VOPAGU-2260 file (C-alpha; in pm, 1 decimal, decimal comma):
REM VOPAGU-2260
SITE   aa  ch    i         X         Y         Z
SITE  MET   A    0   -1437,8    2544,1    -975,0
SITE  LYS   A    1   -1696,2    2822,6   -1026,1
SITE  LYS   A    2   -1557,9    2895,5   -1376,4
SITE  ILE   A    3   -1584,0    2527,4   -1468,5
SITE  PHE   A    4   -1946,7    2517,0   -1353,8
SITE  LEU   A    5   -2038,0    2831,0   -1549,5
SITE  SER   A    6   -1866,6    2707,5   -1866,1
SITE  THR   A    7   -2040,2    2370,1   -1841,0
SITE  ILE   A    8   -2381,2    2533,1   -1797,3
SITE  LEU   A    9   -2333,9    2752,7   -2105,7
SITE  LEU   A   10   -2212,9    2457,1   -2311,9
SITE  CYS   A   11   -2507,0    2238,6   -2211,0
SITE  ILE   A   12   -2759,8    2512,3   -2284,0
SITE  ALA   A   13   -2608,9    2555,5   -2630,7
SITE  ILE   A   14   -2626,8    2182,1   -2697,1
SITE  THR   A   15   -2991,2    2155,6   -2590,7
SITE  ALA   A   16   -3086,3    2419,2   -2845,7
SITE  PHE   A   17   -3064,8    2149,1   -3112,8
SITE  PRO   A   18   -3292,7    1845,8   -3137,1
SITE  GLN   A   19   -3114,8    1519,9   -3054,0
SITE  LYS   A   20   -3177,2    1171,7   -2930,7
SITE  GLU   A   21   -3204,4    1199,9   -2552,5
SITE  ASN   A   22   -2957,2     945,9   -2417,1
SITE  PHE   A   23   -2731,5    1165,0   -2203,2
SITE  SER   A   24   -2793,0    1392,8   -1905,2
SITE  ILE   A   25   -2579,4    1615,9   -1687,2
SITE  SER   A   26   -2660,3    1775,4   -1350,8
SITE  LEU   A   27   -2491,2    2070,5   -1181,0
SITE  HIS   A   28   -2548,1    2156,9    -815,4
SITE  SER   A   29   -2412,3    2380,8    -543,8
SITE  GLY   A   30   -2500,6    2396,2    -176,8
SITE  LEU   A   31   -2398,0    2405,3     187,5
SITE  PHE   A   32   -2273,2    2119,5     404,0
SITE  ARG   A   33   -2219,7    2053,8     774,3
SITE  GLU   A   34   -2018,7    1767,4     920,5
SITE  ASP   A   35   -1882,9    1608,3    1238,8
SITE  PHE   A   36   -1600,6    1354,2    1248,6
SITE  ASP   A   37   -1409,9    1182,1    1528,7
SITE  TRP   A   38   -1169,6     896,1    1596,6
SITE  SER   A   39    -981,7     743,3    1889,3
SITE  ILE   A   40    -704,7     494,4    1968,8
SITE  ALA   A   41    -636,8     268,3    2267,2
SITE  GLY   A   42    -313,9     222,4    2463,2
SITE  ASN   A   43    -225,9    -118,2    2318,1
SITE  MET   A   44    -337,3    -372,7    2059,0
SITE  GLU   A   45    -568,7    -540,4    2311,9
SITE  GLY   A   46    -766,0    -217,6    2340,3
SITE  LYS   A   47    -651,5    -150,0    2696,3
SITE  ALA   A   48    -411,6      63,5    2903,3
SITE  PRO   A   49    -637,3     265,5    2861,6
SITE  ASN   A   50    -924,4     178,9    2626,1
SITE  VAL   A   51    -923,5     540,2    2500,4
SITE  LEU   A   52    -574,4     687,2    2499,0
SITE  SER   A   53    -621,5     970,4    2249,7
SITE  GLU   A   54    -930,9    1113,3    2082,8
SITE  LEU   A   55    -990,9    1375,7    1813,3
SITE  LYS   A   56   -1331,6    1533,9    1756,8
SITE  TRP   A   57   -1407,6    1770,4    1467,7
SITE  ARG   A   58   -1732,1    1961,9    1510,4
SITE  ASN   A   59   -1942,2    2198,4    1298,4
SITE  LEU   A   60   -1731,1    2172,8     985,7
SITE  LYS   A   61   -1909,7    2392,1     733,2
SITE  GLY   A   62   -1858,5    2512,1     380,6
SITE  ILE   A   63   -1975,2    2522,3      19,9
SITE  GLN   A   64   -1985,5    2218,3    -205,1
SITE  TYR   A   65   -2010,6    2175,3    -581,6
SITE  ASN   A   66   -2146,8    1870,1    -758,4
SITE  ILE   A   67   -2149,6    1745,0   -1114,8
SITE  SER   A   68   -2327,2    1427,6   -1219,5
SITE  SER   A   69   -2387,0    1266,6   -1557,2
SITE  SER   A   70   -2571,2     963,2   -1691,0
SITE  TYR   A   71   -2541,1     780,5   -2020,8
SITE  PHE   A   72   -2832,6     557,4   -2117,3
SITE  LEU   A   73   -2718,2     230,9   -2273,9
SITE  THR   A   74   -3082,7     129,6   -2317,8
SITE  PRO   A   75   -3407,6     294,3   -2203,3
SITE  ARG   A   76   -3374,5      98,2   -1875,9
SITE  ILE   A   77   -2998,8      69,2   -1816,8
SITE  SER   A   78   -2757,3     357,2   -1763,7
SITE  ILE   A   79   -2410,2     436,5   -1636,9
SITE  ASN   A   80   -2385,4     719,5   -1384,6
SITE  GLY   A   81   -2086,2     921,8   -1266,1
SITE  ASP   A   82   -2105,6    1167,9    -976,9
SITE  PHE   A   83   -1836,7    1396,4    -830,2
SITE  THR   A   84   -1865,4    1634,5    -534,0
SITE  TYR   A   85   -1604,6    1875,6    -399,9
SITE  GLY   A   86   -1651,5    2063,9     -74,3
SITE  LYS   A   87   -1428,5    2330,0      79,7
SITE  ILE   A   88   -1427,7    2369,7     458,6
SITE  SER   A   89   -1444,3    2732,7     572,4
SITE  SER   A   90   -1521,0    2700,6     944,5
SITE  GLY   A   91   -1513,5    2448,7    1225,3
SITE  GLU   A   92   -1332,0    2340,4    1539,0
SITE  VAL   A   93   -1150,9    2034,8    1669,4
SITE  ASN   A   94   -1079,9    1898,2    2016,8
SITE  ASP   A   95    -777,2    1683,5    2103,4
SITE  SER   A   96    -790,4    1485,2    2429,9
SITE  ASP   A   97    -559,0    1230,3    2597,4
SITE  TYR   A   98    -636,0    1004,0    2896,5
SITE  ILE   A   99    -447,4     767,5    3128,3
SITE  GLU   A  100    -745,3     572,9    3269,2
SITE  ASP   A  101   -1020,2     367,6    3105,1
SITE  ASN   A  102   -1346,1     525,9    2988,7
SITE  ARG   A  103   -1192,8     871,8    2937,9
SITE  ALA   A  104   -1100,6     916,5    3304,9
SITE  GLN   A  105    -808,0    1131,1    3424,5
SITE  SER   A  106    -757,1    1357,0    3127,6
SITE  ILE   A  107    -396,2    1469,0    3087,2
SITE  TYR   A  108    -452,1    1682,3    2779,2
SITE  ASP   A  109    -759,4    1865,2    2650,9
SITE  GLU   A  110    -726,7    2143,0    2395,3
SITE  SER   A  111    -949,6    2285,9    2122,9
SITE  PHE   A  112    -827,8    2436,9    1796,5
SITE  LEU   A  113    -958,7    2594,8    1479,6
SITE  SER   A  114   -1036,6    2379,4    1177,8
SITE  ASN   A  115   -1125,7    2642,7     920,6
SITE  LYS   A  116    -965,6    2489,2     614,7
SITE  GLY   A  117    -955,5    2155,3     438,9
SITE  TYR   A  118   -1173,6    1978,8     185,9
SITE  PHE   A  119   -1353,8    1663,8      86,6
SITE  GLN   A  120   -1415,9    1499,7    -249,2
SITE  ASN   A  121   -1652,4    1214,6    -328,1
SITE  LEU   A  122   -1659,7    1012,7    -651,0
SITE  ASN   A  123   -1929,0     759,0    -744,4
SITE  LEU   A  124   -1948,6     536,5   -1054,0
SITE  ASN   A  125   -2265,6     328,3   -1080,3
SITE  LEU   A  126   -2458,7      92,8   -1303,1
SITE  VAL   A  127   -2828,2     182,3   -1279,8
SITE  VAL   A  128   -3128,2     -32,0   -1373,6
SITE  LYS   A  129   -3469,2     136,2   -1409,5
SITE  LYS   A  130   -3810,0     -24,1   -1357,1
SITE  ASP   A  131   -4149,0     143,4   -1398,9
SITE  LEU   A  132   -4385,9      51,6   -1116,4
SITE  GLY   A  133   -4673,5     241,2   -1269,8
SITE  ARG   A  134   -4745,4     542,7   -1483,8
SITE  LYS   A  135   -4615,4     780,7   -1215,6
SITE  ILE   A  136   -4372,2     569,6   -1010,1
SITE  THR   A  137   -4019,4     468,0   -1109,7
SITE  LEU   A  138   -3768,8     255,6    -917,1
SITE  ASN   A  139   -3395,0     265,9    -987,5
SITE  ALA   A  140   -3154,6       7,7    -844,7
SITE  LEU   A  141   -2781,6      73,6    -857,5
SITE  ILE   A  142   -2447,9     -81,0    -771,3
SITE  GLY   A  143   -2106,1      73,9    -807,7
SITE  TYR   A  144   -1782,8     219,3    -674,8
SITE  ASP   A  145   -1768,5     486,2    -404,5
SITE  ASN   A  146   -1458,7     685,7    -306,2
SITE  LEU   A  147   -1445,8     951,9     -33,8
SITE  VAL   A  148   -1133,3    1153,7      49,9
SITE  GLN   A  149   -1123,2    1417,0     321,2
SITE  LYS   A  150    -846,2    1634,1     463,4
SITE  LEU   A  151    -913,4    1784,4     806,9
SITE  TYR   A  152    -689,7    2037,9     978,0
SITE  LEU   A  153    -586,4    2160,5    1320,9
SITE  VAL   A  154    -461,4    2517,6    1275,0
SITE  GLU   A  155    -339,9    2801,9    1489,8
SITE  ASP   A  156    -582,3    3038,1    1655,4
SITE  PRO   A  157    -466,9    3404,0    1664,9
SITE  ASN   A  158    -635,4    3434,5    2005,0
SITE  GLN   A  159    -435,4    3142,3    2149,1
SITE  PRO   A  160     -57,3    3203,8    2148,6
SITE  THR   A  161      10,1    2838,6    2241,6
SITE  THR   A  162    -112,8    2729,5    1897,5
SITE  GLU   A  163     136,8    2938,3    1700,1
SITE  ASN   A  164     253,6    2764,3    1379,3
SITE  LEU   A  165       7,6    2478,2    1427,5
SITE  ASN   A  166     -78,6    2332,4    1086,7
SITE  SER   A  167    -149,5    1962,3    1140,6
SITE  TYR   A  168    -384,5    1752,0     931,2
SITE  TYR   A  169    -561,3    1415,6     921,0
SITE  LYS   A  170    -643,2    1277,0     576,5
SITE  HIS   A  171    -874,7     977,4     543,2
SITE  TYR   A  172    -984,1     762,9     248,8
SITE  TRP   A  173   -1291,3     541,8     202,6
SITE  ASN   A  174   -1287,2     303,1     -95,7
SITE  GLY   A  175   -1558,1      48,8    -152,4
SITE  LEU   A  176   -1869,6     -90,5    -309,7
SITE  GLN   A  177   -2208,0      75,1    -266,9
SITE  MET   A  178   -2565,7     -22,8    -345,4
SITE  GLY   A  179   -2879,2     186,1    -350,5
SITE  PHE   A  180   -3234,7     251,2    -458,7
SITE  ASP   A  181   -3413,7     559,8    -591,7
SITE  LEU   A  182   -3792,9     582,1    -579,2
SITE  LYS   A  183   -3944,6     860,7    -790,8
SITE  TYR   A  184   -4305,5     982,2    -794,7
SITE  LEU   A  185   -4433,1    1214,5   -1069,4
SITE  ILE   A  186   -4695,3    1484,6   -1012,6
SITE  GLU   A  187   -4741,8    1650,1   -1352,6
SITE  LYS   A  188   -4426,0    1863,3   -1395,9
SITE  PHE   A  189   -4312,9    1803,4   -1037,7
SITE  SER   A  190   -4141,0    1494,8    -901,7
SITE  VAL   A  191   -4035,7    1372,3    -557,2
SITE  SER   A  192   -3754,4    1120,2    -515,5
SITE  ALA   A  193   -3635,5     930,5    -209,6
SITE  LYS   A  194   -3285,6     786,9    -233,5
SITE  ILE   A  195   -3094,0     547,2      -8,6
SITE  ARG   A  196   -2731,2     433,0     -28,4
SITE  SER   A  197   -2519,6     189,1     172,1
SITE  GLY   A  198   -2171,7      49,2     127,9
SITE  TYR   A  199   -1876,0    -136,9     274,9
SITE  TYR   A  200   -1527,8      15,2     253,8
SITE  SER   A  201   -1158,5     -19,6     318,3
SITE  TYR   A  202   -1044,2     269,2     539,4
SITE  TYR   A  203    -702,0     431,9     539,9
SITE  ALA   A  204    -577,7     753,8     698,5
SITE  ASN   A  205    -248,4     933,1     746,0
SITE  ALA   A  206    -164,2    1237,3     953,5
SITE  ASN   A  207     103,4    1502,8     986,6
SITE  TRP   A  208     131,4    1632,8    1345,1
SITE  ASN   A  209     365,9    1920,5    1264,2
SITE  LEU   A  210     434,4    2048,4    1619,7
SITE  ILE   A  211     514,1    1714,0    1786,1
SITE  PRO   A  212     896,2    1695,9    1762,9
SITE  ASN   A  213     936,4    1318,0    1804,3
SITE  PHE   A  214     682,9    1234,4    1529,6
SITE  ASN   A  215     801,9    1173,2    1174,8
SITE  LYS   A  216     695,4    1416,7     900,6
SITE  PRO   A  217     507,3    1420,6     670,3
SITE  VAL   A  218     354,8    1089,6     788,3
SITE  SER   A  219     334,2    1088,8    1168,5
SITE  PHE   A  220      88,2     801,1    1196,6
SITE  GLU   A  221    -150,3     587,7     990,7
SITE  HIS   A  222    -485,4     418,6    1048,3
SITE  LYS   A  223    -602,4     105,8     867,1
SITE  GLY   A  224    -931,9     -79,0     896,6
SITE  ASN   A  225   -1271,4    -140,0     739,9
SITE  ALA   A  226   -1581,7      76,7     743,5
SITE  TYR   A  227   -1944,7     108,1     643,7
SITE  LYS   A  228   -2150,6     404,5     532,9
SITE  TYR   A  229   -2517,1     467,7     459,5
SITE  GLY   A  230   -2734,6     765,3     382,4
SITE  GLY   A  231   -3060,5     895,3     249,7
SITE  SER   A  232   -3178,5    1197,5      56,6
SITE  LEU   A  233   -3494,3    1375,4     -54,5
SITE  HIS   A  234   -3496,8    1518,0    -405,7
SITE  LEU   A  235   -3756,5    1768,7    -537,3
SITE  SER   A  236   -3770,2    1857,9    -907,9
SITE  TYR   A  237   -3960,8    2077,2   -1151,5
SITE  LEU   A  238   -3953,4    2000,5   -1524,8
SITE  VAL   A  239   -3925,3    2327,7   -1718,5
SITE  ASN   A  240   -3919,7    2151,0   -2055,6
SITE  ARG   A  241   -3803,1    1818,7   -2194,3
SITE  HIS   A  242   -3439,1    1929,6   -2172,1
SITE  LEU   A  243   -3427,1    2129,0   -1848,4
SITE  GLU   A  244   -3514,7    2040,8   -1489,4
SITE  ILE   A  245   -3465,4    2249,8   -1173,3
SITE  ASN   A  246   -3414,8    2056,4    -851,6
SITE  SER   A  247   -3315,1    2061,9    -486,7
SITE  THR   A  248   -3168,1    1796,4    -258,5
SITE  PHE   A  249   -3135,6    1739,2     115,7
SITE  ASN   A  250   -2905,3    1456,4     225,2
SITE  ILE   A  251   -2796,3    1291,0     552,0
SITE  THR   A  252   -2504,7    1044,4     568,5
SITE  TYR   A  253   -2360,3     834,8     850,3
SITE  GLY   A  254   -2036,3     639,1     837,5
SITE  ALA   A  255   -1834,5     442,1    1091,3
SITE  THR   A  256   -1507,5     253,5    1083,0
SITE  LEU   A  257   -1459,4     -77,6    1255,9
SITE  SER   A  258   -1161,2    -129,4    1485,2
SITE  GLY   A  259    -824,5    -153,3    1312,4
SITE  LYS   A  260    -460,9     -62,4    1369,2
SITE  ASP   A  261    -276,6     260,5    1445,9
SITE  TYR   A  262      86,6     288,7    1335,3
SITE  ALA   A  263     286,7     575,5    1486,5
SITE  TYR   A  264     623,0     666,7    1330,2
SITE  PHE   A  265     899,0     841,7    1525,3
SITE  THR   A  266    1213,6    1033,0    1435,6
SITE  ASP   A  267    1436,7     759,0    1584,4
SITE  ASN   A  268    1296,0     524,1    1313,8
SITE  SER   A  269    1090,4     326,6    1565,3
SITE  THR   A  270     723,7     236,9    1513,3
SITE  ALA   A  271     451,6     190,5    1774,9
SITE  THR   A  272     139,0     -10,8    1694,7
SITE  THR   A  273    -184,3       8,8    1890,2
SITE  LYS   A  274    -557,3     -45,5    1842,8
SITE  PHE   A  275    -748,4     200,6    1628,6
SITE  ASN   A  276   -1087,5     210,7    1800,2
SITE  GLY   A  277   -1250,1     350,1    1489,4
SITE  GLY   A  278   -1401,4     671,7    1365,5
SITE  GLU   A  279   -1745,5     817,8    1308,5
SITE  LEU   A  280   -1870,0    1044,8    1030,9
SITE  LYS   A  281   -2194,2    1244,8    1036,7
SITE  SER   A  282   -2275,0    1478,7     750,5
SITE  LYS   A  283   -2564,1    1656,6     586,9
SITE  TYR   A  284   -2607,9    1899,0     302,2
SITE  ALA   A  285   -2866,3    2097,4     108,9
SITE  GLN   A  286   -2814,3    2198,6    -252,1
SITE  LEU   A  287   -2986,4    2346,2    -557,0
SITE  GLY   A  288   -2918,0    2273,4    -920,4
SITE  ILE   A  289   -3027,4    2191,7   -1271,0
SITE  ASN   A  290   -3043,6    1879,1   -1482,2
SITE  LEU   A  291   -2996,1    1895,6   -1859,4
SITE  THR   A  292   -3096,4    1609,1   -2089,9
SITE  PHE   A  293   -2988,4    1583,5   -2451,5
């Protein structure tokens, strides 16, 4: 990934050395992210017996992310934008809890594990319409496709012998339509942008619980439902010249799944279905980068 970023930067710098019609831009960023994620299931499809049977909570997932974004201007006011982010998890922890009474009473299992590997990737494809609100203010409205994939692990801890050979994972997918607005204010060579995004998604997840002998592998259970996600970011930029801009971004995102279904698959070929109570995603990141226009 680092080699790809470096090669792209050198290529773009070479291209901008020649005068051209400016109808294409590319942005490269790198930064740090932090995230929490959790989900739970009930004991039956009615959401009872108990209302929270099992719950997983990932906390303080951290790592480095890389982002590449490009825009092609169909007209001075209409463009197509593509954005891809990849993040690699390097540290974090996860708690797994089971209960036999409603409202998380009478815990029968409560263990914490490492979650120091995994990844996420986020792809956006948008149609963007630009409108000038004044000499210094620009408003962009967008609509498009949003796809988020994340693989979260529970792994063995060398300091806990009971976790030996643990290498389970939960992989979830968000696919849907998003809308958003970008408001940009120019101050000579500086600019400040506020961005908001929201969307509605289909949610799917599968898991491999590698140390539970009666669960099937590689798919031990699945989650299906719908979800929503929204977020906001602050973007600061400095225009070096007409081709090159240096910028920074701080972003906060929240996502939640609505109730759905949990399908558990066992080695005797039986399937158990119960209520998926839903999940919750909280993430934030800060990154630095450049934007090249040519």
